[in-house]
C-alpha positions as CSV (number, residue, x, y, z in Angstrom):
1,M,0.0,0.0,0.0
2,T,1.4,3.3,-0.9
3,T,1.4,6.2,1.5
4,P,1.9,9.9,1.5
5,F,5.1,11.4,2.7
6,G,5.2,13.8,5.7
7,R,3.4,13.0,8.9
8,M,2.5,9.4,7.9
9,S,6.2,8.5,7.8
10,I,6.3,8.9,11.6
11,F,4.3,5.7,11.9
12,Q,6.4,3.5,9.6
13,T,7.1,-0.1,10.6
14,I,9.9,-0.7,13.1
15,N,11.9,-3.8,12.1
16,E,12.9,-6.1,15.0
17,V,16.7,-6.6,14.8
18,T,18.6,-8.2,17.7
19,K,21.8,-6.7,19.0
20,T,23.6,-9.9,18.1
21,D,22.5,-9.5,14.4
22,I,23.8,-5.9,14.4
23,I,27.2,-6.8,15.9
24,T,27.5,-9.8,13.5
25,D,26.7,-7.7,10.5
26,R,29.1,-4.9,11.5
27,L,32.0,-7.3,12.1
28,T,31.2,-9.2,8.9
29,Q,31.3,-6.0,6.8
30,A,34.6,-5.0,8.5
31,I,36.2,-8.3,7.6
32,E,34.8,-8.4,4.1
33,S,35.9,-4.9,3.4
34,G,39.4,-5.4,4.9
35,L,39.0,-3.0,7.9
36,L,39.7,-6.1,10.0
37,K,42.5,-8.1,8.4
38,N,43.3,-11.7,8.1
39,G,45.0,-13.0,11.3
40,E,44.0,-9.9,13.3
41,R,43.1,-10.7,16.9
42,L,39.7,-9.5,18.1
43,P,39.0,-8.1,21.6
44,G,37.9,-10.7,24.1
45,E,34.3,-11.3,24.7
46,S,34.1,-9.2,27.9
47,E,36.1,-6.4,26.3
48,M,34.1,-6.4,23.1
49,A,30.9,-6.4,25.2
50,R,32.1,-3.3,27.1
51,M,33.0,-1.6,23.8
52,F,29.6,-2.4,22.2
53,G,27.7,-1.7,25.4
54,V,26.0,-5.1,25.5
55,A,26.0,-8.2,27.7
56,P,28.9,-10.7,27.2
57,I,26.5,-13.4,26.0
58,T,25.5,-11.1,23.1
59,T,29.1,-10.9,21.8
60,R,29.5,-14.6,22.4
61,E,26.5,-15.3,20.2
62,A,27.9,-12.9,17.5
63,L,31.3,-14.6,17.5
64,E,29.6,-18.0,17.2
65,Q,27.8,-16.8,14.1
66,L,31.0,-15.5,12.6
67,R,32.7,-18.8,13.3
68,S,29.9,-20.7,11.6
69,Q,30.5,-18.5,8.5
70,G,34.2,-19.2,8.6
71,L,35.1,-15.5,9.3
72,V,36.6,-16.1,12.7
73,E,38.4,-18.9,14.4
74,T,39.0,-19.3,18.1
75,R,42.2,-20.6,19.5
76,R,42.8,-21.8,23.1
77,G,45.8,-21.3,25.3
78,R,47.9,-18.4,26.6
79,D,48.1,-16.9,23.1
80,G,44.5,-17.8,22.2
81,G,41.5,-15.7,21.4
82,S,39.3,-15.0,18.4
83,F,41.1,-14.3,15.2
84,V,39.9,-13.1,11.8
85,T,40.2,-15.7,9.0
86,S,39.9,-13.6,5.9
87,D,40.3,-14.9,2.4
88,Q,40.6,-12.1,-0.2
89,R,38.7,-13.9,-3.0
90,R,36.0,-15.1,-0.6
91,N,35.6,-11.6,0.7
92,I,35.1,-10.1,-2.8
93,K,32.7,-12.9,-3.7
94,R,30.7,-12.2,-0.5
95,L,30.6,-8.5,-1.4
96,E,29.5,-9.3,-4.9
97,H,26.8,-11.6,-3.6
98,S,25.5,-8.7,-1.5
99,L,25.4,-6.5,-4.6
100,A,23.7,-9.2,-6.7
101,T,21.0,-9.8,-4.1
102,M,20.4,-6.1,-3.4
103,S,17.3,-4.7,-5.2
104,T,17.8,-1.8,-7.6
105,M,15.3,0.2,-5.5
106,E,17.5,-0.3,-2.4
107,L,20.6,0.7,-4.4
108,K,18.8,3.8,-5.6
109,N,17.7,4.6,-2.1
110,H,21.2,4.4,-0.8
111,R,22.4,6.5,-3.8
112,A,20.0,9.3,-3.2
113,L,21.1,9.7,0.5
114,Y,24.8,9.3,-0.3
115,I,24.6,12.0,-3.0
116,A,22.7,14.3,-0.7
117,L,25.2,13.8,2.1
118,V,28.4,14.2,0.0
119,S,27.1,17.1,-2.0
120,S,25.9,19.0,1.1
121,S,29.0,18.2,3.1
122,A,31.3,19.3,0.2
123,R,29.3,22.6,-0.2
124,I,29.3,23.4,3.5
125,A,32.9,22.3,4.1
126,S,34.3,24.3,1.2
127,E,32.7,27.4,2.6
128,E,33.3,27.0,6.4
129,A,36.2,24.6,6.8
130,S,39.4,26.0,8.5
131,D,42.7,26.0,6.7
132,G,43.7,23.0,8.7
133,E,40.6,21.1,7.8
134,R,40.9,22.0,4.1
135,A,44.5,20.8,4.3
136,G,43.3,17.5,5.9
137,I,40.9,16.9,3.1
138,Q,43.6,17.8,0.5
139,H,46.0,15.4,2.1
140,A,43.5,12.5,2.2
141,I,42.7,13.0,-1.5
142,E,46.3,13.2,-2.5
143,D,47.1,10.0,-0.5
144,L,44.3,8.1,-2.4
145,V,45.6,9.4,-5.8
146,T,49.1,8.3,-5.0
147,S,47.9,4.9,-4.0
148,L,45.8,4.5,-7.2
149,E,48.6,5.6,-9.4
150,R,50.8,2.9,-7.9
151,Q,48.4,0.1,-8.5
152,T,49.7,-2.7,-10.8
153,P,48.0,-5.8,-12.3
154,D,49.6,-7.8,-9.5
155,S,47.9,-5.7,-6.7
156,S,46.0,-7.9,-4.3
157,I,42.3,-7.6,-3.8
158,Q,43.0,-6.5,-0.2
159,E,45.1,-3.6,-1.6
160,C,42.2,-2.7,-3.9
161,L,39.7,-2.7,-1.1
162,S,42.0,-0.6,1.0
163,Y,41.5,2.1,-1.6
164,G,37.8,2.0,-0.8
165,H,38.7,2.6,2.8
166,Q,40.8,5.6,1.8
167,E,37.9,7.0,-0.2
168,M,35.6,6.6,2.8
169,Q,38.1,8.6,4.8
170,I,37.9,11.4,2.2
171,H,34.1,11.5,2.5
172,T,34.3,11.4,6.3
173,E,36.9,14.2,6.4
174,I,34.7,16.3,4.2
175,A,31.6,15.7,6.5
176,A,33.7,16.3,9.6
177,A,34.8,19.7,8.2
178,T,31.2,20.9,8.3
179,G,31.3,20.7,12.1
180,S,28.2,18.5,12.2
181,S,28.4,15.2,14.0
182,H,25.0,14.3,12.5
183,L,26.4,14.4,9.0
184,V,29.4,12.3,10.0
185,N,27.4,9.7,11.8
186,T,24.7,9.5,9.1
187,L,27.4,9.0,6.5
188,I,29.2,6.2,8.4
189,R,25.9,4.4,9.1
190,L,25.0,4.7,5.4
191,Q,28.3,3.2,4.3
192,E,27.6,0.3,6.7
193,E,24.1,-0.2,5.3
194,L,25.5,-0.2,1.8
195,H,28.0,-2.9,2.9
196,H,30.8,-0.8,1.5
197,L,29.8,-2.0,-2.0
198,L,31.4,1.1,-3.6
199,W,34.8,-0.4,-2.6
200,I,34.3,-3.2,-5.2
201,R,34.9,-0.8,-8.1
202,F,38.5,-0.4,-7.0
203,T,39.1,-3.9,-8.3
204,D,38.3,-2.6,-11.8
205,S,41.4,-1.3,-13.5
206,Q,39.4,1.1,-15.7
207,Q,37.6,2.5,-12.7
208,V,40.9,2.9,-10.9
209,E,42.4,4.9,-13.8
210,F,39.2,7.1,-13.9
211,L,39.1,7.7,-10.2
212,A,42.8,8.6,-10.0
213,K,42.2,11.4,-12.6
214,Q,38.9,12.6,-11.0
215,Y,40.3,12.8,-7.5
216,A,43.5,14.5,-8.7
217,Y,41.3,17.1,-10.4
218,A,39.2,17.5,-7.2
219,A,42.4,18.1,-5.2
220,H,43.3,20.8,-7.7
221,L,39.9,22.5,-7.4
222,L,40.1,22.5,-3.6
223,E,43.6,23.9,-3.6
224,T,42.7,26.7,-6.0
225,G,39.5,27.6,-4.1
226,Q,37.1,26.6,-6.8
227,N,34.5,25.5,-4.3
228,Q,31.5,25.0,-6.5
229,L,33.4,22.9,-9.0
230,F,34.9,20.9,-6.2
231,E,31.5,20.1,-4.8
232,R,30.3,19.1,-8.3
233,R,33.3,16.9,-8.9
234,I,33.0,15.0,-5.6
235,T,29.3,14.5,-6.2
236,D,29.8,13.3,-9.8
237,I,32.4,10.7,-8.6
238,V,29.7,9.2,-6.3
239,I,27.1,9.3,-9.1
240,V,29.4,7.4,-11.4
241,G,30.2,5.0,-8.7
242,F,26.6,4.0,-8.2
243,S,26.1,3.7,-11.9
244,W,29.1,1.3,-12.0
245,L,27.4,-0.8,-9.2
246,A,24.1,-1.0,-11.2
247,E,26.0,-2.2,-14.2
248,R,28.1,-4.7,-12.2
249,R,24.9,-6.0,-10.6
250,I,23.6,-7.0,-14.0
251,Q,26.9,-8.5,-15.0
252,L,26.9,-10.7,-11.8
253,L,23.3,-11.8,-12.6
254,Q,24.3,-12.6,-16.1
255,Q,27.2,-14.7,-14.8
256,Q,24.8,-16.6,-12.6
257,A,22.4,-17.2,-15.5
258,D,25.2,-18.5,-17.8
259,P,26.5,-21.9,-16.6
260,V,29.8,-21.3,-18.4
261,N,32.6,-20.1,-16.1
262,D,34.0,-16.8,-17.3
263,D,37.5,-18.0,-16.6
264,T,37.2,-21.0,-18.9
265,D,39.7,-21.3,-21.8
266,D,37.5,-23.5,-23.9
267,A,36.4,-21.1,-26.7
268,N,33.8,-23.7,-27.8
269,H,31.9,-23.1,-24.6
270,Q,31.6,-19.4,-25.0
271,G,28.2,-18.1,-26.1
272,S,26.6,-21.5,-25.5
273,Q,23.7,-20.1,-23.5
274,I,20.3,-21.0,-25.1
275,Y,18.2,-17.9,-25.3
276,E,14.4,-17.7,-25.2
277,T,12.1,-15.5,-27.4
278,P,10.4,-12.4,-26.1
279,L,7.1,-14.2,-26.6
280,E,8.1,-17.0,-24.4
281,I,9.4,-14.7,-21.7
282,S,6.2,-12.6,-21.9
283,H,4.2,-15.7,-21.3
284,R,6.3,-16.6,-18.2
285,I,5.8,-13.1,-16.8
286,R,2.1,-13.3,-17.5
287,D,1.9,-16.6,-15.6
288,L,3.9,-15.2,-12.7
289,F,1.6,-12.2,-12.2
290,G,-1.5,-13.9,-13.5
291,G,-1.5,-16.3,-10.6
292,Y,-1.8,-13.5,-8.1
293,G,-4.4,-11.8,-10.4
294,E,-6.5,-15.0,-10.3
295,M,-6.1,-15.1,-6.5
296,L,-7.5,-11.6,-6.2
297,R,-10.3,-12.5,-8.6
298,Q,-11.3,-15.4,-6.4
299,W,-11.3,-13.1,-3.4
300,E,-13.5,-10.7,-5.3
301,L,-16.0,-13.4,-6.2
302,Q,-16.3,-14.7,-2.6
303,L,-16.7,-11.1,-1.3
304,T,-19.4,-10.4,-3.9
305,E,-21.2,-13.6,-3.1
306,R,-21.0,-12.9,0.7
307,S,-22.3,-9.4,0.3
308,S,-25.2,-10.5,-1.8
309,Q,-26.5,-12.4,1.3
310,G,-26.9,-9.3,3.3
311,I,-25.1,-6.2,4.7
312,L,-21.7,-7.1,6.3
313,S,-20.7,-5.8,9.7
314,K,-17.2,-4.6,10.3
315,Q,-16.4,-7.9,12.3
316,Q,-17.8,-10.1,9.5
317,F,-15.8,-8.2,6.9
318,D,-12.6,-8.5,8.9
319,E,-13.2,-12.2,9.4
320,L,-13.7,-12.8,5.7
321,S,-10.6,-10.8,5.0
322,R,-8.6,-13.0,7.4
323,Q,-9.9,-16.2,5.9
324,L,-9.0,-15.2,2.4
325,T,-5.6,-13.6,3.0
326,H,-3.9,-15.7,5.7
327,P,-3.3,-18.9,3.7
328,L,-1.4,-16.8,1.1
329,L,0.5,-14.7,3.7
330,A,1.6,-17.9,5.5
331,S,2.8,-19.7,2.5
332,D,4.3,-17.2,0.0
333,R,7.4,-15.2,1.1
334,L,6.9,-12.8,-1.9
335,V,3.6,-11.6,-0.4
336,V,4.2,-9.1,2.4
337,G,0.7,-7.7,2.8
338,A,-2.9,-8.5,1.6
339,G,-6.4,-7.5,2.4
340,L,-9.8,-6.0,1.4
341,I,-10.3,-2.3,1.3
342,P,-14.0,-1.2,1.2
343,S,-15.3,2.1,0.0
344,P,-15.8,4.6,2.9
345,D,-19.6,4.1,2.7
346,F,-19.6,0.3,2.3
347,L,-19.6,-0.8,6.0
348,P,-22.3,0.6,8.3
349,N,-20.9,2.7,11.1
350,A,-17.3,2.0,9.9
351,P,-16.3,4.6,7.4
352,W,-12.6,4.7,6.3
353,H,-12.1,1.1,7.5
354,S,-9.5,-1.0,5.9
355,S,-8.9,-4.7,6.6
356,W,-5.2,-5.2,5.7
357,W,-2.8,-7.8,7.1
358,T,1.0,-7.8,6.9
359,S,3.5,-10.7,7.2
360,Q,7.1,-10.6,8.4
361,W,9.3,-13.6,8.0
362,S,12.5,-14.0,10.0
363,S,15.5,-12.6,8.1
364,R,17.2,-14.9,5.7
365,N,20.8,-16.0,6.2
366,S,22.7,-14.0,3.6
367,N,25.7,-16.3,3.7
368,P,25.9,-17.9,0.3
369,S,27.8,-20.8,1.7
370,V,24.9,-21.9,3.9
371,E,23.3,-25.1,2.5
372,A,20.3,-24.4,0.3
373,G,17.0,-25.3,1.7
374,R,18.1,-25.4,5.3
375,K,15.5,-23.6,7.5
376,T,15.8,-22.1,11.0
377,S,13.3,-22.9,13.6
378,A,11.8,-19.4,13.2
379,E,11.4,-20.0,9.4
380,A,9.8,-23.4,10.0
381,A,7.2,-21.7,12.3
382,G,6.2,-19.4,9.5
383,P,5.8,-15.6,9.4
384,S,4.3,-13.2,11.9
385,I,1.0,-12.0,10.5
386,Q,-0.5,-8.9,12.0
387,P,-3.4,-6.5,11.2
388,L,-2.4,-3.1,9.9
389,R,-3.1,-0.5,12.6
390,I,-4.0,2.9,11.1
391,S,-6.5,5.5,12.2
392,D,-9.9,5.7,10.6
393,N,-10.3,9.2,12.0
394,P,-9.7,11.9,9.3
395,Q,-8.6,14.3,12.1
396,S,-5.9,12.0,13.3
397,A,-2.2,12.4,12.5
398,S,-2.0,8.8,11.5
399,F,-5.1,9.0,9.2
400,Y,-4.5,7.4,5.8
401,D,-6.7,8.4,2.9
402,F,-6.4,5.3,0.8
403,T,-8.9,6.6,-1.8
404,A,-6.2,9.0,-3.1
405,Q,-3.7,6.3,-3.9
406,D,-3.0,4.9,-7.4
407,W,-3.9,1.3,-6.5
408,W,-7.4,2.6,-5.5
409,Q,-8.0,5.2,-8.2
410,A,-7.2,2.9,-11.2
411,P,-9.6,0.1,-10.3
412,K,-12.4,2.7,-10.0
413,T,-12.2,3.4,-13.7
414,V,-10.8,0.3,-15.3
415,D,-11.7,-3.4,-14.5
416,G,-9.0,-6.0,-14.1
417,L,-5.6,-6.3,-12.4
418,H,-3.6,-3.1,-11.7
419,I,0.0,-3.1,-10.7
420,T,1.3,-0.1,-8.8
421,G,5.0,0.5,-8.1
422,P,7.6,-0.3,-7.3
423,Y,7.7,2.3,-4.5
424,F,9.0,2.5,-0.9
425,D,6.1,1.5,1.4
426,Y,6.5,3.6,4.5
427,I,3.4,2.4,6.3
428,C,3.3,-1.4,5.9
429,S,6.5,-3.2,4.9
430,N,9.0,-0.3,4.9
431,R,10.6,-1.8,1.8
432,P,10.3,-1.5,-2.0
433,T,6.8,-2.8,-2.8
434,L,4.5,-3.7,-5.7
435,T,0.8,-3.4,-5.0
436,L,-1.6,-5.6,-7.1
437,S,-5.3,-4.6,-6.8
438,R,-8.6,-5.2,-8.6
439,P,-12.1,-3.9,-7.9
440,F,-15.0,-5.6,-6.3
441,Y,-18.7,-4.7,-6.8
442,V,-22.0,-4.8,-4.9
443,D,-25.2,-4.4,-7.0
444,R,-22.9,-3.7,-10.0
445,R,-21.4,-0.7,-8.4
446,F,-17.8,-0.2,-7.3
447,A,-17.5,-1.1,-3.6
448,G,-13.8,-1.3,-3.0
449,V,-10.6,-3.2,-3.9
450,T,-9.0,-6.5,-3.1
451,G,-5.2,-6.3,-3.1
452,L,-1.9,-7.6,-2.1
453,D,1.7,-6.3,-1.6
454,L,4.6,-8.0,-3.2
455,D,8.3,-7.6,-2.1
456,A,9.5,-5.6,-5.1
457,G,13.1,-6.6,-4.6
458,E,12.3,-10.3,-4.6
459,M,10.1,-9.8,-7.7
460,E,12.8,-7.9,-9.4
461,Q,15.2,-10.8,-8.8
462,R,12.7,-13.3,-10.3
463,L,12.0,-11.0,-13.3
464,D,15.7,-10.4,-13.9
465,G,16.2,-14.1,-14.1
466,L,13.6,-14.3,-16.9
467,L,14.9,-11.2,-18.7
468,L,18.5,-12.6,-18.7
469,K,17.1,-15.5,-20.8
470,L,16.7,-13.0,-23.6
471,E,19.5,-12.3,-26.0
472,R,19.2,-8.6,-25.7
473,P,18.6,-6.2,-22.7
474,A,15.0,-5.7,-21.8
475,V,12.6,-4.0,-19.3
476,V,9.3,-4.8,-17.8
477,I,7.0,-1.7,-17.4
478,N,3.7,-1.5,-15.6
479,N,0.6,0.3,-16.8
480,G,1.7,3.3,-14.8
481,S,4.9,3.6,-16.9
482,R,7.1,2.5,-14.1
483,V,10.0,0.1,-14.6
484,I,9.5,-3.1,-12.5
485,A,12.6,-4.9,-13.7
486,S,15.4,-4.2,-16.2
487,T,18.6,-5.6,-17.7
488,N,19.2,-2.3,-19.4
489,T,21.5,-0.3,-17.2
490,T,20.2,3.0,-18.7
491,M,16.6,2.3,-17.5
492,L,16.6,1.1,-13.8
493,C,13.9,-0.5,-11.7
494,G,11.7,2.3,-10.4
495,D,12.4,4.7,-13.2
496,L,9.5,6.4,-14.9
497,V,9.4,5.9,-18.6
498,R,8.2,9.2,-20.1
499,D,7.4,7.9,-23.6
500,I,6.7,4.2,-23.9
501,A,5.6,4.8,-27.5
502,Q,9.2,5.4,-28.5
503,L,10.3,1.9,-27.3
504,H,10.6,-0.7,-30.0
505,A,10.0,-4.5,-29.9
506,K,7.2,-4.3,-27.3
507,A,5.0,-7.1,-26.1
508,L,1.8,-6.2,-24.1
509,I,1.1,-8.6,-21.3
510,S,-2.4,-9.0,-19.8
511,C,-2.0,-10.5,-16.3
512,G,-5.7,-10.6,-15.3
513,S,-9.1,-10.9,-16.7
514,A,-12.0,-8.4,-16.3
515,S,-14.2,-8.7,-13.2
516,S,-16.5,-11.7,-13.7
517,S,-19.0,-10.0,-11.4
518,V,-19.7,-7.1,-13.7
519,G,-18.5,-8.2,-17.2
520,S,-16.1,-6.4,-19.5
521,S,-18.0,-3.1,-19.5
522,T,-20.0,-1.7,-16.7
523,S,-22.3,1.3,-16.6
524,S,-22.1,3.3,-13.4
525,G,-22.9,6.7,-12.0
526,T,-19.7,8.1,-13.4
527,G,-20.1,6.6,-16.9
528,T,-19.0,3.5,-18.7
529,R,-16.2,1.5,-17.1
530,K,-13.4,0.5,-19.5
531,S,-12.4,-3.1,-20.2
532,T,-9.3,-4.8,-18.8
533,P,-6.0,-2.9,-19.4
534,E,-2.8,-4.5,-20.5
535,S,-1.1,-4.8,-17.2
536,L,2.6,-4.9,-18.3
537,T,4.8,-4.0,-21.2
538,L,7.9,-6.0,-22.1
539,A,10.3,-4.0,-24.2
540,V,13.5,-5.5,-25.8
541,F,16.3,-3.3,-26.9
């Protein structure tokens, strides 16, 4: 469900993350990125607990998780302790795995904040920094340039990742020169959330050459007092870095899709992948979304039949919603929310009521070495399914006017399945989301919508897997002109396509039939209802 910005964001979902998970994730990133080096001895459990401000049992559990992942080993004896066991190639593979499994929407979300922070910091710092602070920034940039210019083909992955640490220091120095601890802390947290993925590009020799020139020019601009150009240069470097990550993500997915190892010397194996036709892929996409569309149609039919037996009370409506949605929420990890949303005048004495349920599964183990199919006890128990709690009082700060949202407006005028998004859902899942909705009717009049929320990141991964079976780059666009998935790096997931008519080699995909309760065309108080729209467009470049 989409939500307005502003006050409603105050009430966004709070994810439950344990202190153990936070410590494990932080240490994992430090090891993968090279901040903690192979063989380095970690503080003891008690000392680490004191440093993190947690109980010793928490650090003990975190170290146990790191040992299970092969990132730490514990030795006994007088010289014993917990030591980092870092393998360079394994570290880069783990970082690349994080990139490949990160949704484009998440990547763009990180990019927006990173650009805002670096740009603002560079602007403020160039105006307010002292001579000493400017000299510190200058020195940090020159150190990185010197390191990059010394790189050779024999440079280790650890050396390359160390350049990423140097770049992080530059950005931190710039933020610190603003005098704002908020900027510094926000930037550091953002780098951790991004898993330091920008560091990977320093393993690309072309990027290293490009970055050496760009940072050398930035140092010149800072030294000569060209503040605006310095800000622009630093910002552009970050923008290009995220573009590189988007391209690298597609390359990694292509490598996963192609069974041939890139390092093979057998030329006969190259290009052996068997591609599918756009028509075949469009049918697969139709089936993927069509299954959910048919589920919503069945909900619509049951709701229409139940309403024909008499006026539903609020309690009866909620119970029907629970019966229809819970089996899906409990069995499909792609579905993160589902429910029935009636018109404000549908339920007696319950205007603005919504019957929506959310599901939250335990976090997946991101370690690619974990055996496939192995489930934790929490996963075996299923997700936590909770009703969405929002105010039905228009005067409340948490009031949510669902009738103004795209997923509500479109079904009012056109029958069939409607796909809204991807967008960041700040009220339900607090993640990139796709909302599928279709109308239901009582006495042949629009009475509300049935709908479900899909994890847009998971759906993007599935659609990317299909698009990579095509010989050429392609995109999937919803009927709101928003990109849902793409293997074209110039058109990313979440982008708005201004002129679909200009795209060539298009296939229109209908993912749901018109409402069986009203037929393909319905006369209402607002005029004649249109027939089912084409839900998606597949464009091949």
